[in-house]
C-alpha positions in Angstrom: 273.7 -163.5 231.0 272.8 -160.9 233.0 274.7 -158.6 235.3 275.4 -159.4 238.9 274.5 -156.0 240.5 275.4 -154.9 244.3 273.1 -155.7 247.0 272.7 -156.8 250.1 271.9 -160.8 249.7 271.7 -164.0 252.1 275.2 -164.7 253.2 275.0 -168.0 251.4 275.2 -166.7 247.8 277.7 -163.9 248.6 280.6 -165.5 247.0 280.0 -167.6 243.3 278.7 -165.9 240.8 276.2 -169.3 240.2 274.9 -168.9 243.2 274.2 -165.4 243.0 272.4 -165.5 239.8 270.4 -168.6 241.1 270.2 -166.4 244.4 268.7 -163.4 242.8 266.6 -164.9 240.1 265.4 -168.3 241.0 265.6 -169.1 245.0 262.1 -168.6 246.8 260.4 -167.5 243.2 256.9 -169.0 243.5 256.8 -172.4 241.1 253.5 -173.3 239.3 255.0 -175.5 236.4 255.3 -179.1 237.0 258.4 -179.3 234.9 260.1 -177.1 236.9 258.4 -178.9 239.8 260.6 -182.3 238.6 263.6 -180.2 238.0 264.0 -178.8 241.5 262.9 -182.3 243.0 265.4 -184.0 240.5 268.1 -181.3 241.3 267.7 -181.4 245.3 267.9 -185.2 245.4 270.8 -185.5 243.7 272.3 -182.4 245.7 272.3 -184.7 249.0 275.8 -184.9 250.3 277.0 -182.9 247.6 277.2 -178.9 247.2 274.3 -176.8 245.8 277.6 -174.8 243.6 278.1 -178.4 242.3 274.7 -179.1 241.3 274.1 -175.4 239.8 277.2 -176.0 237.7 276.2 -179.5 236.3 272.8 -178.3 235.8 272.8 -177.9 232.0 274.7 -181.4 232.0 271.3 -182.8 234.4 268.7 -180.8 231.9 270.1 -182.6 228.5 270.9 -186.3 230.3 267.2 -185.9 231.7 265.4 -185.2 228.9 264.6 -181.3 230.0 263.2 -183.2 233.1 260.3 -184.2 231.2 259.1 -187.2 233.8 257.0 -188.4 230.5 260.3 -189.1 229.1 262.3 -190.0 232.3 260.0 -192.5 233.5 260.5 -195.1 230.2 264.0 -194.9 231.0 265.5 -198.4 230.1 268.3 -199.8 231.8 270.7 -198.8 228.6 269.8 -195.9 229.2 270.3 -196.0 232.5 273.8 -197.3 232.2 274.2 -194.6 229.0 273.4 -191.8 232.7 276.1 -193.9 234.6 278.8 -193.1 232.3 277.9 -189.8 231.6 280.8 -187.1 233.4 278.2 -184.3 233.1 276.1 -185.1 236.0 276.7 -187.2 239.3 277.1 -190.5 238.4 275.1 -191.7 241.8 273.3 -195.3 240.5 271.2 -194.9 243.1 269.8 -191.2 242.4 269.8 -192.3 238.6 267.3 -195.3 239.4 265.5 -192.7 241.7 264.7 -190.1 239.5 263.6 -192.5 236.9 261.1 -194.2 239.5 260.4 -190.7 240.8 259.3 -189.8 237.3 256.8 -192.5 237.6 255.7 -191.1 240.8 255.3 -187.9 239.7 253.3 -188.7 237.0 250.9 -190.8 239.0 250.5 -187.7 241.5 249.4 -186.1 238.2 246.8 -188.0 237.6 245.0 -188.3 240.8 245.4 -184.4 241.3 245.4 -183.1 237.9 248.8 -181.4 238.2 252.0 -181.9 240.5 251.4 -178.3 241.2 247.6 -178.9 242.7 248.8 -181.6 244.6 252.0 -179.6 246.3 250.4 -176.8 246.8 247.7 -178.3 249.3 250.1 -178.2 251.9 250.4 -174.4 252.2 247.0 -173.6 251.0 248.3 -172.2 247.8 250.2 -169.6 249.5 254.4 -168.9 250.4 254.8 -169.1 254.0 256.9 -165.5 254.3 259.3 -166.3 257.8 261.3 -163.2 258.7 264.8 -164.3 259.9 267.5 -162.1 260.8 270.2 -164.1 260.9 271.5 -167.2 259.1 271.3 -169.7 262.1 267.5 -169.1 262.2 267.1 -170.7 259.2 265.8 -174.3 260.0 267.0 -177.4 257.6 263.3 -179.2 258.5 260.1 -177.9 259.8 256.8 -180.4 260.7 255.3 -179.1 257.2 258.7 -180.8 255.7 258.1 -183.3 257.2 254.6 -184.3 256.5 255.2 -183.6 252.7 258.3 -186.1 253.1 256.3 -188.6 254.6 253.4 -187.9 252.0 256.1 -188.2 249.1 257.1 -191.4 250.5 254.0 -193.0 250.8 253.4 -192.1 247.2 256.8 -194.5 246.1 259.2 -191.2 245.8 262.8 -191.6 246.7 265.3 -189.2 248.1 262.7 -187.4 249.8 263.7 -187.0 253.2 262.8 -184.1 255.1 265.9 -182.1 254.7 265.8 -182.2 250.7 262.3 -181.8 250.8 262.8 -178.2 253.3 265.8 -177.4 250.3 263.0 -178.2 247.5 260.4 -175.8 249.7 262.6 -173.0 249.7 263.6 -172.9 246.1 260.1 -173.5 245.0 258.8 -170.9 246.7 256.9 -172.5 249.4 258.9 -170.6 251.8 260.5 -167.3 251.7 263.3 -167.7 253.4 265.7 -164.7 252.4 267.0 -162.7 255.5 264.7 -159.7 256.1 268.6 -157.7 255.2 268.1 -159.3 251.5 267.0 -157.0 249.3 264.9 -159.9 247.5 262.9 -160.7 250.7 260.6 -158.1 250.3 260.3 -158.4 246.4 259.3 -162.2 247.2 256.9 -160.6 249.3 255.3 -158.7 246.9 255.5 -161.3 244.4 254.0 -164.0 246.5 251.0 -162.5 248.7 
């Protein structure tokens, strides 16, 4: 496990080690791998109404339960598998979200077929570039934007569930579609350099 260094960070991650590691190593880093896209889409859907810290602490349980977030495998889940997930204490046992993950896997495969990859599909919305914001205070960071509205609407039109605009904006932040590190955060400039 990587050592946590002392640095200026976004205030939301200041208290817990899981938050700090996620902030330092993943949050805002540009995603280009379809399995990682589906992982973030799934975790952000489960996070609705629950703290992100809870999701991070159950992340390995989710990964094991949902076949490494492989949509080809998840799309084939039958009722027996769904019932086993509902009994799995290592994940969030929300029936609607579990069933949505299975149907989202099928929708994800459909977008891959249409666009060559989900990565090709999703980056069209920003023309392949990370949108770098210049926020100085946590209160400036939005919970949704017209762009997250548009992506949410398009995903819903493609039969995805649990993809409301707030969930999608968190998804965009996680996957590096937007750089919402505060300018005072040491990661802000690093992300700017990594994702020009």
